[in-house]
N, C-alpha and C positions, 0 to 999 in steps of 0.2 A: 674614283671621278675620273674621265677620261675626256679626250678630244671628240670632236663630233664625226673623226673619219670612221669609214667603215672597219669593222673587225676583221681581222685576218682568220679565214675560214680553214680551221685544220680539223674537221670533223672526222676525216677519215685518219687511220693509223700510219700513212705512209711517212717515212721520214724525208723531209724537204732537203735535196742537195746529197752530194756525194759523201760529204764528211765534215768534220770540224776543221778549222783552220790550224789547231794546235791542240795538244792533250788537255791543257787546262781549260780550254776553253769547249771542250766536249760537255754535251749535257748528258748526266748520267741517270738522273730521275727522270722517270717518263721520257725515254729518249724519243719515243714517236710525235713528242710535241716539241721537238726541236726543229729550227729552221734556219739553215746556214747560207742562205740566199742572200746577196748584198741588197736586192731590191727590198726584202723584209726588214732588214737591219735599217735602211734609210727610212722606210715608212714610220717605223716605230719612233726613231730619233726625231723625225720631223714632226710628230704629232706631240712631242713633249716640250714642256717648257722647262722643266728642271731635272735634273740628275742627282745622283748621290756617289760620292767618290770616296772609297775606302782605301785605307792607308796605314801604316805603322811607324811609330817612332819611338824614341826612348821613353815616351810617357805611355805607351801602350797602343792599342788599336784605335781608329777613328773612323767615322763615316759621316761625311758633312755634305750637306744639301748646297746646291748652287745650280745658277741659270747655265744653260746650255744652249748650243746651236750647231748646225752641220753646214760645212762647205765642202763639197766633193766627197773625198774620204777619209776626212778628220772631223772630229768632234772638238768644239771650241769652249773655251771657258774664259773668264777674265774676273780682275779683282784689282785690289790695292796692292801695291809693292811689298806692303809691310805684312800683309797676312799669312799666318801660319801655313795655310794650305798650299798657297802659290809658291811660297818659299822652299817648302819641304818637296813639291813636284819639281820644282827647277833643280833640284839637286840631283835629280835623276832617279828618285825612289821608283818603286813598283807600284802601281795603282790598278784599282779595279773601279769600273764604272757602272753603275746599273740604273735602268731606268724600267718603271712599270706603269702600264696603263690598266686600269681594272673596267673592265666591259660589263660584268655582270655576277650576281651570286646565282649559284646552280643549286636549286633545293630538290633534292633525291628522296625516295623513300626510307632508306637507311641513313642513320646518321654519319656512318663512316664514307658514305658515296656523296655526300656533300662537296661541291666544289666551286670553283670560280672561271668566268671566262674572262682572261687577259691578254695582253700582250707586253712582252718583256723583252729586254735585252742587256746582255752584259759584254763589256769591253775590257780587256787587260791590256797591259803595257805601261810604257814610259811617256809622259807629258814633256814637250819640248816648247820653248818660248818662241813667239812670234817676233822677231828682233827688228826686222825692216820698217820703218816708218810708214811706207805705203803700202806694206802687208797688215800693219795695224789697223791704219784707217780703213782697209778694205774689210778686215774682220769685224770691225765696230759697225761699219755700214751694213753687213750681214746681219748683225745682232739686232739692228734697228729695223730691218726688213722682217725679221722674224717677229719682232714684238708687233709691229703694224706695217705694212707695205705702205709706202707713200710717206712715211712719217719723217725720214730722213731728209727729206726735201724741205721740210717747214721748220724743224728742231734747230736750235742753235748747235751747230757742229762743235765737238771736242776742241778747246785751245790747247796750246802748246804744254802749259803746265798740268792739264788733265791728262794728256797722254803720258807725258813723262811719269805720272805718278800711277799709270795703270798697267799692269802687267796681263797679257794675253797668251794663252797657252793652248796648245792643241794635241790631240792624242790620235793616233792612226785607228782605222777600222779595221784593220787587217786581221787582229785577233780578238774576234767578237763571234757572239752567237746569240741569236734571237729563241725564244721559248714562248709559245702561244697556245691558248686552248678557245675554242668556240665551239658551238654545238649545244645539244641538249643533254638533258639528265642521262647518267649511266647508270643503270640498275641492276642488281643481281636479279636472275630469274625469279628465284624464290620469294622475291620482294615485291614482286610486281602487282600481287594482290592485296597488299597493304592499303586500307581504306585512308590514305594521307594524301593531301594535294603536293604533286611534284611539278618543277617547271624552272623558269628561268626569271630572276628579278633584273632587268635590264639597268645598267648605271650609265649615264651620259653627262657629259659637260653641259651645263646652261650658260649661254652668254646672257648676262642682263644688261637691261639699257644703262648707257652712258651716264655717270654721274659728274656733271661740269664743276669746276674749280669754282667756288664762290667768288673768288677774287677775279674772275674772268667774265668779260661780258661781249664776247664774239661769237657767232653762230658755228656751230660744230660741222668740221670738214664731213664729206660723204663717207670716208671710210670709218668714221667715228659713228656716224648715224646707222651705217650697215653693219655694226658689230653686232648687236643682237640679233639681228637677222641671219647671220650667217650658219647659225646652228638650228635653224628652223627647217 
């Protein structure tokens, strides 16, 4: 399931950009699908609501899903001060962030040539805490804008107790890579005459009409009424 933004077209085999920002961020499997352009990375992050953060501690390896958003050249996350993920990230441990948007299933004539159209990003590095009160509030405003532009002007803002109980962290996008696939079926020449359907089964995110809270009796604002129209 993906957002309604247009998939990045990489049906050609040209590698996009001069190279990876680091050795560990270099795409090794199918390097022609790598894209190290910052604009591609931004587009993938901005189309996602969730990321997965991988890290290691004394209990083993973990991969935790969490909400994310981008401001400038950083990806942000937030959570309770007591959460294991944020406490460990605040200690300076190395982390790897993954984002994947699935755009379609590619059905080929050969079982081993089936594929998927997708947009993905991987970010490496260390998270840092956002400490200044003004910066924390600006970051949470950006999250509200990501959820729904205009919402922060109506919802009750966080109070001092809520902000004190919340940790906001960010990771630089300097060590990151995108990998994408788009385009049609790629079959071997000897398979082209096999009498089987081949093609793409597109996948898109569908925005459904809003469901009001039963305890509410006021009309919905325009941004709520327009929610389901945005994906059409």
